[in-house]
Residue frames as qw, qx, qy, qz and C-alpha x, y, z in Angstrom:
[[0.494, -0.094, -0.477, -0.721, 7.11, 44.66, 40.48],
 [0.509, -0.111, 0.650, -0.553, 4.40, 43.31, 42.77],
 [0.302, 0.160, 0.933, 0.114, 2.42, 40.18, 41.99],
 [0.370, 0.718, 0.483, -0.339, -0.61, 42.30, 41.07],
 [0.198, 0.791, -0.278, -0.508, 1.45, 44.44, 38.71],
 [0.160, -0.328, 0.864, 0.347, 3.07, 41.38, 37.18],
 [0.307, 0.340, 0.888, 0.047, -0.29, 39.82, 36.39],
 [0.285, 0.688, 0.231, -0.626, -1.89, 43.05, 35.17],
 [0.248, 0.506, -0.557, -0.610, -0.36, 42.85, 31.64],
 [0.046, 0.027, 0.989, 0.135, -1.39, 39.18, 31.53],
 [0.254, 0.552, 0.695, -0.384, -5.00, 40.07, 32.33],
 [0.277, 0.686, -0.087, -0.668, -4.93, 42.88, 29.79],
 [0.106, 0.342, -0.802, -0.479, -3.51, 40.58, 27.12],
 [0.121, 0.248, 0.961, -0.028, -6.16, 37.95, 27.80],
 [0.268, 0.656, 0.460, -0.535, -8.90, 40.59, 27.71],
 [0.242, 0.618, -0.357, -0.657, -7.65, 42.09, 24.45],
 [0.053, 0.185, -0.918, -0.346, -7.25, 38.68, 22.83],
 [0.196, 0.376, 0.882, -0.208, -10.68, 37.48, 23.97],
 [0.310, 0.710, 0.270, -0.571, -12.53, 40.59, 22.78],
 [0.174, 0.558, -0.546, -0.601, -10.57, 40.65, 19.54],
 [0.064, -0.016, 0.975, 0.213, -11.37, 37.00, 18.81],
 [0.256, 0.548, 0.726, -0.328, -15.07, 37.55, 19.49],
 [0.272, 0.745, 0.009, -0.609, -15.14, 40.63, 17.27],
 [0.069, 0.455, -0.726, -0.510, -13.22, 38.84, 14.51],
 [0.394, 0.109, 0.911, -0.055, -15.48, 35.79, 14.42],
 [0.538, 0.637, 0.455, -0.311, -18.46, 37.11, 12.38],
 [0.393, 0.802, -0.271, -0.359, -16.46, 38.85, 9.61],
 [0.125, -0.475, 0.851, 0.184, -13.94, 36.01, 9.45],
 [0.494, 0.215, 0.837, -0.094, -16.64, 33.37, 9.01],
 [0.518, 0.749, 0.256, -0.323, -18.45, 35.47, 6.40],
 [0.233, 0.791, -0.471, -0.312, -15.28, 36.28, 4.46],
 [0.291, -0.307, 0.900, 0.102, -14.04, 32.70, 4.69],
 [0.562, 0.397, 0.710, -0.147, -17.33, 31.40, 3.30],
 [0.457, 0.824, 0.032, -0.332, -17.44, 33.99, 0.51],
 [0.094, 0.712, -0.643, -0.264, -13.87, 33.31, -0.58],
 [0.328, -0.168, 0.929, 0.030, -14.40, 29.55, -0.43],
 [0.391, 0.389, 0.831, -0.075, -17.86, 29.20, -1.97],
 [0.355, 0.838, 0.342, -0.233, -18.65, 32.24, -4.11],
 [0.503, 0.146, 0.336, 0.783, -17.38, 33.87, -7.27],
 [0.050, 0.921, 0.352, -0.159, -17.89, 37.62, -7.51],
 [0.461, 0.743, -0.038, 0.484, -16.28, 40.65, -9.17],
 [0.065, -0.797, 0.364, -0.478, -13.32, 41.93, -7.20],
 [0.925, -0.364, -0.101, -0.024, -12.77, 38.67, -5.32],
 [0.770, 0.189, -0.210, 0.572, -9.00, 38.92, -5.83],
 [0.062, 0.610, -0.172, 0.771, -9.01, 42.48, -4.48],
 [0.694, -0.586, 0.016, -0.419, -11.01, 41.48, -1.40],
 [0.954, -0.147, -0.150, 0.216, -8.66, 38.56, -0.79],
 [0.560, 0.386, -0.218, 0.700, -5.59, 40.80, -1.13],
 [0.213, -0.656, 0.141, -0.711, -7.01, 43.37, 1.30],
 [0.846, -0.475, -0.057, -0.234, -7.92, 40.69, 3.86],
 [0.932, -0.112, -0.073, 0.338, -4.49, 39.06, 3.78],
 [0.348, 0.783, -0.164, 0.488, -2.48, 42.30, 3.51],
 [0.438, -0.796, 0.306, -0.284, -1.77, 42.56, 7.28],
 [0.962, -0.170, 0.153, 0.150, 0.08, 39.24, 7.03],
 [0.753, 0.286, 0.100, 0.584, 2.78, 40.76, 4.83],
 [0.057, 0.858, -0.027, 0.509, 2.70, 44.41, 5.90],
 [0.348, 0.159, -0.608, 0.695, 5.02, 45.45, 8.73],
 [0.305, -0.628, -0.695, 0.172, 2.82, 45.66, 11.86],
 [0.205, -0.468, -0.162, 0.844, 3.97, 49.24, 12.47],
 [0.079, -0.020, -0.491, -0.867, 2.67, 50.17, 9.01],
 [0.308, -0.485, -0.782, -0.243, -0.66, 48.55, 9.81],
 [0.327, -0.602, -0.509, 0.521, -0.81, 50.51, 13.06],
 [0.128, -0.272, 0.121, 0.946, 0.03, 53.75, 11.26],
 [0.188, -0.240, -0.648, -0.698, -2.78, 53.22, 8.73],
 [0.370, -0.580, -0.725, 0.033, -5.22, 52.45, 11.54],
 [0.293, -0.494, -0.305, 0.759, -4.13, 55.55, 13.43],
 [0.013, 0.099, -0.315, -0.944, -4.74, 57.72, 10.38],
 [0.312, -0.357, -0.723, -0.503, -8.17, 56.16, 9.84],
 [0.516, -0.592, -0.618, 0.032, -9.29, 56.13, 13.47],
 [0.349, -0.156, -0.281, 0.880, -7.56, 59.23, 14.80],
 [0.106, 0.671, 0.454, -0.577, -9.59, 62.35, 15.53],
 [0.211, 0.603, -0.283, -0.715, -8.68, 63.77, 12.13],
 [0.121, -0.047, 0.925, 0.358, -9.37, 60.52, 10.30],
 [0.425, -0.156, -0.498, -0.739, -12.50, 59.83, 8.28],
 [0.640, -0.373, -0.664, -0.098, -13.77, 57.17, 10.68],
 [0.467, -0.232, -0.529, 0.670, -12.14, 58.55, 13.80],
 [0.064, -0.101, 0.023, -0.993, -13.60, 62.03, 13.25],
 [0.570, -0.328, -0.453, -0.601, -17.11, 60.60, 13.06],
 [0.675, -0.324, -0.628, 0.210, -16.51, 58.52, 16.19],
 [0.306, -0.059, -0.366, 0.877, -15.14, 61.55, 18.04],
 [0.293, -0.263, -0.176, -0.902, -18.31, 63.48, 17.22],
 [0.747, -0.371, -0.400, -0.380, -20.25, 60.75, 19.03],
 [0.499, -0.710, 0.376, -0.325, -17.95, 60.72, 22.04],
 [0.982, -0.078, 0.149, 0.087, -16.03, 57.60, 21.06],
 [0.093, 0.835, -0.536, -0.086, -12.24, 57.44, 20.99],
 [0.989, 0.106, -0.093, 0.033, -10.16, 54.53, 19.71],
 [0.577, 0.525, -0.417, 0.467, -6.48, 55.60, 19.69],
 [0.165, 0.367, -0.627, 0.667, -4.59, 55.10, 22.96],
 [0.668, -0.251, 0.288, -0.638, -7.42, 53.19, 24.63],
 [0.523, -0.102, 0.840, -0.104, -8.22, 49.56, 25.41],
 [0.710, 0.567, 0.335, -0.252, -10.52, 49.62, 22.38],
 [0.361, 0.805, -0.422, -0.209, -7.55, 50.63, 20.24],
 [0.220, -0.433, 0.874, 0.005, -5.60, 47.60, 21.42],
 [0.642, 0.248, 0.696, -0.204, -8.57, 45.39, 20.53],
 [0.602, 0.746, 0.025, -0.283, -8.90, 46.96, 17.07],
 [0.145, 0.713, -0.668, -0.154, -5.20, 46.40, 16.36],
 [0.382, -0.188, 0.901, -0.084, -5.50, 42.77, 17.45],
 [0.688, 0.473, 0.457, -0.307, -8.60, 42.30, 15.28],
 [0.506, 0.783, -0.236, -0.275, -6.84, 43.58, 12.17],
 [0.102, 0.594, -0.796, -0.064, -3.71, 41.46, 12.59],
 [0.414, -0.069, 0.883, -0.211, -5.65, 38.34, 13.64],
 [0.681, 0.455, 0.194, -0.540, -8.33, 38.52, 10.95],
 [0.513, 0.544, -0.577, -0.330, -6.19, 37.15, 8.06],
 [0.027, 0.247, -0.958, 0.141, -5.29, 34.01, 10.02],
 [0.468, 0.237, 0.679, -0.514, -8.91, 33.42, 11.02],
 [0.637, 0.546, -0.066, -0.541, -10.14, 34.00, 7.46],
 [0.344, 0.476, -0.783, -0.204, -7.52, 31.63, 6.04],
 [0.136, -0.048, 0.953, -0.267, -8.59, 28.90, 8.48],
 [0.535, 0.397, 0.466, -0.582, -12.30, 29.56, 7.82],
 [0.551, 0.559, -0.369, -0.498, -11.76, 29.46, 4.07],
 [0.216, 0.323, -0.919, -0.058, -9.96, 26.15, 4.35],
 [0.309, 0.109, 0.834, -0.444, -12.70, 24.77, 6.61],
 [0.609, 0.490, 0.236, -0.577, -15.47, 25.67, 4.16],
 [0.470, 0.548, -0.580, -0.377, -13.50, 24.44, 1.15],
 [0.018, 0.238, -0.967, 0.093, -13.03, 21.08, 2.85],
 [0.522, 0.243, 0.634, -0.517, -16.80, 20.55, 3.29],
 [0.254, 0.168, 0.839, 0.451, -18.20, 18.49, 0.44],
 [0.285, 0.121, -0.125, -0.943, -20.54, 20.62, -1.67],
 [0.378, -0.184, -0.826, -0.376, -22.74, 17.59, -2.26],
 [0.162, -0.388, -0.754, 0.505, -24.14, 18.03, 1.25],
 [0.175, 0.360, 0.095, -0.911, -25.51, 21.41, 0.19],
 [0.363, 0.093, -0.622, -0.688, -26.98, 19.97, -2.97],
 [0.310, -0.274, -0.910, 0.017, -28.73, 17.18, -1.07],
 [0.045, -0.427, -0.554, 0.713, -30.13, 19.70, 1.42],
 [0.256, 0.277, -0.188, -0.907, -31.47, 21.84, -1.42],
 [0.382, -0.070, -0.794, -0.468, -33.21, 18.86, -3.01],
 [0.280, -0.389, -0.833, 0.275, -34.90, 18.24, 0.35],
 [0.096, -0.822, -0.454, -0.331, -36.30, 21.76, 0.28],
 [0.498, -0.635, -0.187, 0.560, -33.92, 23.60, 2.60],
 [0.259, 0.964, 0.017, 0.057, -33.21, 27.20, 1.71],
 [0.621, 0.499, -0.342, 0.499, -29.58, 28.29, 1.19],
 [0.191, -0.659, 0.387, -0.616, -29.61, 30.06, 4.57],
 [0.846, -0.352, 0.240, -0.321, -30.95, 27.02, 6.45],
 [0.934, 0.250, -0.172, 0.186, -28.52, 24.78, 4.57],
 [0.330, 0.638, -0.426, 0.549, -25.65, 26.95, 5.73],
 [0.365, -0.548, 0.456, -0.599, -26.67, 26.93, 9.40],
 [0.879, -0.181, 0.283, -0.339, -27.84, 23.31, 9.58],
 [0.961, 0.226, 0.064, 0.143, -25.38, 21.56, 7.26],
 [0.597, 0.620, -0.210, 0.465, -22.32, 23.55, 6.16],
 [0.156, -0.773, 0.349, -0.505, -21.58, 25.43, 9.37],
 [0.831, -0.452, 0.275, -0.173, -21.70, 22.37, 11.70],
 [0.943, 0.188, 0.042, 0.272, -19.30, 20.47, 9.44],
 [0.474, 0.636, -0.176, 0.583, -16.92, 23.44, 9.31],
 [0.475, -0.846, -0.005, -0.243, -17.17, 24.34, 13.01],
 [0.836, -0.411, 0.084, 0.355, -14.05, 22.48, 14.26],
 [0.610, 0.300, 0.165, 0.714, -11.99, 24.22, 11.58],
 [0.048, -0.818, -0.136, -0.557, -13.53, 27.57, 12.50],
 [0.666, -0.746, 0.004, -0.007, -12.72, 27.03, 16.17],
 [0.807, -0.102, 0.121, 0.569, -9.15, 26.20, 15.18],
 [0.338, 0.587, 0.160, 0.718, -9.02, 29.51, 13.32],
 [0.379, -0.859, -0.095, -0.329, -10.34, 31.28, 16.41],
 [0.810, -0.508, 0.050, 0.287, -7.59, 29.70, 18.50],
 [0.669, 0.202, 0.163, 0.696, -5.00, 30.84, 15.97],
 [0.054, 0.757, 0.149, 0.635, -6.35, 34.40, 15.96],
 [0.619, -0.778, -0.070, -0.082, -6.40, 34.38, 19.77],
 [0.817, -0.269, 0.090, 0.502, -2.76, 33.30, 19.88],
 [0.463, 0.447, 0.177, 0.745, -1.80, 36.00, 17.36],
 [0.218, -0.851, -0.162, -0.449, -3.62, 38.64, 19.41],
 [0.749, -0.627, -0.061, 0.203, -1.68, 37.66, 22.53],
 [0.701, -0.200, 0.188, 0.659, 1.60, 38.44, 20.81],
 [0.341, 0.795, 0.291, 0.408, 0.60, 41.61, 18.94],
 [0.500, -0.503, -0.104, 0.697, 3.04, 44.48, 19.41],
 [0.324, 0.027, 0.320, 0.890, 3.76, 46.66, 16.37],
 [0.128, -0.540, -0.509, -0.658, 0.27, 47.78, 15.38],
 [0.495, -0.703, -0.503, 0.088, -0.79, 48.04, 19.03],
 [0.492, -0.439, -0.146, 0.737, 2.00, 50.34, 20.16],
 [0.136, 0.135, 0.326, 0.926, 1.27, 52.75, 17.29],
 [0.321, -0.507, -0.521, -0.606, -2.53, 52.78, 17.65],
 [0.642, -0.651, -0.384, -0.127, -2.98, 52.15, 21.37],
 [0.021, -0.794, 0.421, -0.438, 0.33, 53.20, 22.90],
 [0.610, 0.030, -0.711, 0.349, 1.94, 51.76, 26.00],
 [0.347, -0.552, 0.157, -0.741, -0.29, 52.99, 28.83],
 [0.133, 0.101, -0.908, 0.383, 0.04, 51.12, 32.11],
 [0.259, 0.276, 0.753, -0.538, -3.20, 49.47, 33.16],
 [0.527, 0.571, 0.140, -0.614, -4.90, 50.46, 29.89],
 [0.779, 0.573, -0.179, -0.179, -2.97, 49.19, 26.85],
 [0.005, 0.659, -0.750, 0.059, 0.25, 47.75, 28.31],
 [0.974, 0.019, -0.078, -0.212, -0.17, 44.12, 27.29],
 [0.876, -0.329, 0.231, 0.266, 2.53, 41.49, 27.74],
 [0.708, 0.393, 0.137, 0.570, 4.64, 42.51, 24.70],
 [0.047, 0.853, -0.027, 0.520, 4.52, 46.15, 25.76],
 [0.657, -0.730, 0.153, -0.106, 5.35, 45.25, 29.37],
 [0.891, -0.084, 0.170, 0.412, 8.35, 43.18, 28.26],
 [0.475, 0.626, 0.083, 0.613, 9.57, 46.07, 26.10],
 [0.261, -0.874, 0.071, -0.405, 9.18, 48.47, 29.04],
 [0.826, -0.536, 0.153, 0.084, 10.97, 46.10, 31.43],
 [0.833, 0.159, 0.131, 0.514, 13.91, 45.70, 29.05],
 [0.250, 0.756, -0.003, 0.605, 14.34, 49.47, 28.95],
 [0.543, -0.805, 0.108, -0.214, 14.65, 49.53, 32.74],
 [0.165, 0.674, -0.695, 0.190, 18.17, 49.05, 34.20],
 [0.194, -0.201, 0.907, -0.316, 16.95, 46.26, 36.49],
 [0.702, 0.178, 0.106, -0.681, 14.00, 44.98, 34.50],
 [0.389, 0.299, -0.829, -0.271, 15.37, 41.69, 33.19],
 [0.067, 0.065, 0.936, -0.340, 13.84, 39.65, 36.02],
 [0.466, 0.417, 0.383, -0.680, 10.44, 41.22, 35.42],
 [0.500, 0.463, -0.465, -0.565, 10.81, 40.58, 31.69],
 [0.188, 0.174, -0.965, -0.053, 11.50, 36.88, 32.31],
 [0.292, 0.249, 0.771, -0.509, 8.33, 36.51, 34.37],
 [0.535, 0.537, 0.091, -0.645, 6.29, 38.02, 31.57],
 [0.370, 0.439, -0.725, -0.380, 8.08, 35.96, 28.95],
 [0.046, -0.018, 0.985, -0.166, 7.23, 32.80, 30.91],
 [0.421, 0.429, 0.559, -0.571, 3.57, 33.81, 31.11],
 [0.481, 0.572, -0.266, -0.609, 3.55, 34.62, 27.40],
 [0.210, 0.308, -0.903, -0.216, 5.05, 31.25, 26.51],
 [0.205, 0.170, 0.908, -0.323, 2.48, 29.38, 28.59],
 [0.473, 0.545, 0.318, -0.615, -0.43, 31.28, 27.05],
 [0.422, 0.563, -0.481, -0.523, 0.88, 30.96, 23.49],
 [0.103, 0.198, -0.971, -0.086, 1.62, 27.25, 23.83],
 [0.325, 0.296, 0.783, -0.441, -1.82, 26.66, 25.34],
 [0.511, 0.593, 0.068, -0.618, -3.51, 28.49, 22.47],
 [0.374, 0.498, -0.678, -0.391, -1.49, 26.63, 19.85],
 [0.104, -0.037, 0.986, -0.125, -2.19, 23.29, 21.52],
 [0.463, 0.458, 0.545, -0.528, -5.90, 24.12, 21.29],
 [0.472, 0.610, -0.301, -0.560, -5.45, 24.97, 17.62],
 [0.175, 0.343, -0.902, -0.197, -3.72, 21.65, 16.91],
 [0.253, 0.162, 0.904, -0.304, -6.40, 19.64, 18.72],
 [0.498, 0.570, 0.323, -0.568, -9.23, 21.40, 16.92],
 [0.399, 0.587, -0.513, -0.484, -7.52, 21.13, 13.53],
 [0.024, 0.187, -0.981, -0.050, -6.97, 17.41, 14.11],
 [0.376, 0.340, 0.747, -0.431, -10.61, 16.96, 15.10],
 [0.504, 0.618, -0.025, -0.603, -11.71, 18.73, 11.92],
 [0.276, 0.453, -0.776, -0.342, -9.55, 16.44, 9.78],
 [0.130, 0.031, 0.979, -0.153, -11.00, 13.36, 11.47],
 [0.458, 0.485, 0.478, -0.571, -14.54, 14.64, 10.97],
 [0.484, 0.609, -0.316, -0.543, -13.89, 15.16, 7.27],
 [0.130, 0.311, -0.928, -0.157, -12.29, 11.73, 6.92],
 [0.295, 0.228, 0.867, -0.331, -15.34, 10.12, 8.54],
 [0.496, 0.591, 0.190, -0.607, -17.60, 12.10, 6.24],
 [0.391, 0.546, -0.591, -0.447, -15.72, 10.99, 3.13],
 [0.006, -0.183, 0.983, -0.016, -15.78, 7.37, 4.31],
 [0.538, 0.265, 0.572, -0.560, -19.57, 7.24, 4.43]]
């Protein structure tokens, strides 16, 4: 394996994780806020659906996604009519990472919003701010460190995604062969252990870096809340 080939799965993994984290951010923030601050019919069902990928086997998640997004699926058929394909593409790897990373991001976002004192909202309303402006000018800034910690956690989860990805996106070199897939491929080769160790080392460095970022951001959020309570 050349140096370029050895780094190709690393670049793919970083690309998939970055795009997945960006795509996950808006729904995760919205769902986290709804679950933390609002009561509505079916809240328990929404919560169960959001967190389901945490307890489902990743291969099962990938199978469900394949049936939904495949050419014969309800969503996949419509996409195919418009010239868009998800299975066995880079987009498929991103979708798989989004689905498995979303529950972690939502859980962190929910905790971040729950930790923000509701009295700040009430004070903002008495000063004439609308609920939307209160959210963007008061609630969101106070929750931001916790949200960034959730993003780091989702990013780290996306880097290690294997089960759902291999079912939905396959193991295509240069297209969907991320680090986990490349390690799996190397281990199937008679002389692939050395290549696998290189990829394992890269994976460890990336995962530890992402988790260190999560810990720093989570600690910053706790300090911000402690300062806020001490006022």
